[in-house]
C-alpha positions in Angstrom: 108.2 -18.6 170.4 110.6 -16.8 167.8 113.6 -18.5 166.5 116.7 -16.9 166.8 118.8 -16.1 164.2 121.6 -18.7 163.9 125.3 -16.8 165.0 127.5 -18.8 163.1 130.9 -17.9 162.8 132.8 -18.2 159.8 136.8 -18.0 159.3 137.7 -14.8 157.5 141.0 -16.3 155.3 144.0 -15.1 156.7 145.2 -11.9 155.4 148.4 -12.2 153.0 151.6 -11.7 155.1 154.9 -10.2 153.4 156.9 -13.1 152.4 159.5 -13.5 155.4 163.0 -11.7 154.4 165.9 -14.0 153.7 168.5 -14.1 155.8 170.9 -10.9 155.1 168.1 -9.3 153.2 165.9 -6.7 154.3 162.7 -6.9 152.8 160.8 -4.2 151.1 157.1 -3.1 150.1 158.7 -0.9 147.5 157.3 -1.3 143.8 158.7 -3.7 141.7 161.5 -2.5 139.6 160.0 -1.7 136.3 161.5 -3.6 133.0 164.6 -2.5 131.7 163.0 -1.1 128.3 160.2 1.1 130.4 163.5 2.5 132.4 165.4 3.3 129.2 162.2 4.9 127.3 161.5 6.9 130.4 165.0 8.2 130.8 165.4 8.9 127.4 162.3 10.5 127.0 163.3 13.1 129.8 166.4 13.9 128.9 165.5 14.7 125.5 162.6 16.6 126.6 165.1 18.4 129.1 167.4 19.3 126.9 165.0 20.1 124.5 164.2 23.0 126.8 168.0 23.9 127.1 168.6 24.1 123.6 165.7 26.2 123.0 166.5 28.6 125.7 169.6 28.9 124.6 168.8 29.9 120.8 166.1 32.4 122.0 168.5 33.6 125.2 165.4 32.9 127.3 165.5 30.3 130.1 163.2 27.7 129.4 164.1 24.7 132.0 163.5 25.9 135.4 163.3 23.0 138.2 159.7 22.7 138.6 159.7 21.2 135.0 162.6 19.2 135.8 160.3 17.6 138.3 157.2 18.0 135.9 159.2 15.8 133.4 160.2 12.8 136.2 156.3 13.0 136.0 155.5 12.7 132.8 158.0 10.2 131.7 158.3 8.0 135.3 154.8 7.7 136.0 152.8 8.2 133.2 149.7 7.0 134.4 149.4 9.1 137.3 146.8 12.0 137.3 149.7 14.6 137.9 151.2 13.4 134.9 148.4 14.3 132.3 148.4 17.0 130.1 145.3 18.8 131.6 147.6 18.7 135.5 151.0 19.3 133.3 150.0 22.7 131.6 147.1 23.7 133.5 148.6 23.1 137.0 151.9 25.0 136.1 150.2 28.0 134.5 147.8 28.2 137.5 150.6 27.7 140.1 152.0 30.7 138.2 149.0 32.9 138.3 148.8 32.3 141.8 152.2 33.3 142.5 151.6 36.8 140.4 148.9 37.4 142.5 150.4 36.7 146.1 153.5 38.7 144.8 151.1 41.6 143.8 149.7 41.6 147.2 152.2 40.8 149.2 155.5 41.2 146.9 158.7 39.5 147.0 159.5 37.7 150.0 160.4 34.7 151.8 156.8 34.5 153.6 155.1 35.6 150.2 156.6 32.5 148.5 155.3 30.2 151.2 151.9 31.1 150.8 152.3 31.1 146.8 153.1 27.5 147.3 150.4 26.3 149.7 147.9 28.5 147.7 149.0 26.8 144.8 147.8 23.8 145.9 144.1 24.7 146.6 143.9 26.5 143.5 145.1 23.4 141.6 142.4 21.1 143.8 140.0 23.2 142.7 140.7 23.4 139.0 141.2 19.5 139.1 144.9 19.9 137.9 146.7 18.3 140.7 150.7 18.6 139.7 153.0 18.8 142.3 156.1 20.2 141.0 154.1 23.4 139.9 153.8 24.4 143.6 157.7 25.2 143.3 156.8 27.4 140.2 154.7 29.7 142.5 157.7 30.0 144.9 159.8 30.7 142.1 157.3 33.4 140.8 157.2 34.9 144.5 160.9 34.9 144.6 162.3 36.2 141.7 159.8 38.7 140.3 159.5 37.6 136.6 158.1 39.9 133.8 154.4 38.1 133.8 153.5 38.3 130.4 157.3 36.8 129.5 157.1 34.2 132.2 153.5 32.9 131.5 154.3 32.3 127.8 157.8 30.8 128.6 155.9 28.2 130.7 153.4 27.2 128.5 155.5 27.1 126.1 158.0 24.5 128.0 155.4 22.6 129.6 153.6 22.0 126.4 156.8 21.2 124.7 157.3 18.2 127.6 153.5 16.7 127.2 154.7 16.5 123.6 157.9 15.0 123.9 156.2 12.7 126.6 153.9 11.9 124.2 156.0 10.7 121.2 157.8 9.0 123.8 154.9 7.6 125.2 154.2 5.8 121.9 157.2 3.5 122.5 156.4 2.3 125.8 155.7 -1.4 126.1 152.6 -1.2 128.6 151.7 2.0 129.9 150.6 5.0 127.0 150.9 8.8 127.7 148.8 10.3 128.0 146.2 8.2 129.8 143.7 11.4 128.9 144.3 15.0 127.2 141.4 17.2 129.3 
């Protein structure tokens, strides 16, 4: 006669539950508010980076600040440890998305339909290149919608996104907890 294995049951520890809401207050699963110094450094860095883009643009009589770069700034300064905020993704994602936009523009011309396709294709290009940067999809849309001069636009975009990374690196040294960048390449 063979012995049957014992089917012992053990009770697993009860899963941790969120604390009950205090009467009159809603409970939230949102992350904790960061320390004031972290908020101050991130805000100051973001303002400095974006205002510097505006100043250089005014000095050169060229637009350096486009909306996707403001969103890039939010990632670089507000979420510096995310892969989307790393230099490879900020600069590479912006440039690859712009190139995707120019490719769609060459094939389909400037139209809202083409802009939508470019924004979606930019995601795939960034994923394949391992340069995820969500604001850059909007750069592809801008390229198709506005048809800028490719040489000028790409040069300015490369310089502007590199400048944001440089300011992020400088202010990242002031952060008490998270250093920027987490990696370069």
